[in-house]
C-alpha positions in Angstrom: 9.2 17.8 -37.3 7.3 19.1 -34.3 6.8 17.4 -30.9 3.5 15.8 -30.2 2.2 15.5 -26.6 -0.6 13.2 -25.6 -2.4 14.1 -22.4 -4.9 11.6 -20.8 -6.1 13.6 -17.8 -4.5 14.3 -14.5 -1.4 12.7 -13.1 -2.0 10.0 -10.5 -2.3 11.2 -6.9 -0.2 9.2 -4.5 -0.8 8.6 -0.8 1.5 7.0 1.8 -0.3 4.8 4.3 0.4 6.2 7.7 1.1 4.0 10.7 3.2 1.3 9.0 6.5 3.0 8.5 7.9 2.3 11.9 11.0 0.0 12.3 10.3 -3.7 12.8 6.6 -3.2 13.9 3.7 -5.3 12.7 0.8 -2.9 12.3 -2.2 -1.8 10.4 -2.2 1.6 8.6 -4.9 4.2 9.0 -7.5 3.5 6.3 -7.8 5.8 3.2 -10.9 6.6 1.2 -10.2 5.3 -2.3 -11.7 7.8 -4.7 -11.0 5.9 -7.9 -11.6 2.3 -9.1 -8.0 2.4 -10.4 -5.1 1.8 -8.0 -1.4 1.1 -8.0 0.1 -0.2 -4.8 3.8 -0.4 -4.0 5.6 -1.5 -0.9 9.3 -0.8 -0.1 11.4 -2.4 2.6 14.8 -0.9 3.6 17.4 -1.9 6.2 20.8 -3.4 6.6 21.7 -6.9 5.4 18.9 -9.2 4.6 15.5 -7.5 4.6 12.0 -9.0 4.4 8.4 -8.0 4.8 4.9 -9.1 4.1 2.1 -6.5 3.5 -1.6 -7.2 3.0 -3.6 -4.6 1.0 -7.0 -4.8 2.6 -10.3 -3.3 1.4 -13.9 -2.7 2.6 -17.1 -0.9 1.5 -18.4 -0.6 5.0 -18.2 2.8 6.7 -18.3 1.3 10.2 -15.1 -0.7 9.4 -13.4 2.5 8.0 -14.4 4.3 11.2 -13.0 1.5 13.4 -16.3 0.2 14.7 -16.1 -3.1 12.9 -13.2 -5.1 11.5 -14.6 -6.4 8.2 -11.5 -6.0 6.1 -11.0 -8.2 3.0 -7.5 -9.0 1.7 -7.3 -7.8 -1.9 -3.6 -8.6 -2.4 -0.4 -9.6 -0.7 3.0 -8.1 -1.3 6.0 -10.3 -0.2 9.4 -8.6 -0.1 12.9 -10.0 0.2 16.3 -8.6 -0.7 19.6 -7.2 0.5 19.3 -3.7 2.0 16.1 -2.9 0.0 13.3 -4.6 -1.9 10.2 -3.4 -3.6 7.1 -4.9 -5.3 3.5 -4.0 -6.0 0.5 -4.5 -8.2 -2.3 -2.6 -10.0 -6.0 -3.0 -9.7 -9.3 -1.9 -11.2 -11.7 -2.3 -8.3 -14.4 0.0 -6.9 -13.7 -0.6 -3.1 -14.4 2.5 -1.1 -11.8 2.1 1.6 -8.3 0.6 1.7 -5.5 0.1 4.3 -2.1 -1.6 4.5 -1.4 -4.3 7.0 2.2 -5.2 7.7 2.1 -8.8 8.9 5.8 -9.5 9.0 9.0 -7.4 8.9 12.6 -8.3 9.5 14.5 -6.7 12.5 15.9 -3.2 11.9 13.9 -2.7 8.7 11.5 0.0 7.7 8.5 -0.5 5.4 6.7 2.2 3.4 3.5 1.5 1.5 2.2 3.8 -1.2 -1.1 3.9 -3.2 -1.6 6.0 -6.4 -5.1 6.5 -7.9 
């Protein structure tokens, strides 16, 4: 019997949101142009002991918001994390928003959050 391989196109491309990986800092990432309606979002918090974090995935179609002139971001989803030394969660979407960013709204002391988007 021979092997059969099914290929459905390119592998997803993944992007880490910059500006939100600092320790114990509430911050917004730099926005990213989202080139596909499909998206998978994952957040990871690491630290010592009990770790927590809350991350908003925010979107807009407005170029002026992407460029920092306006602040018309809409929350598409919320990722709440809690665990011991590490925790991760995420979600997938099919949405044609043009721009996306991550907003860390809460993080436990001495923890680091990483947020990744794959399209």
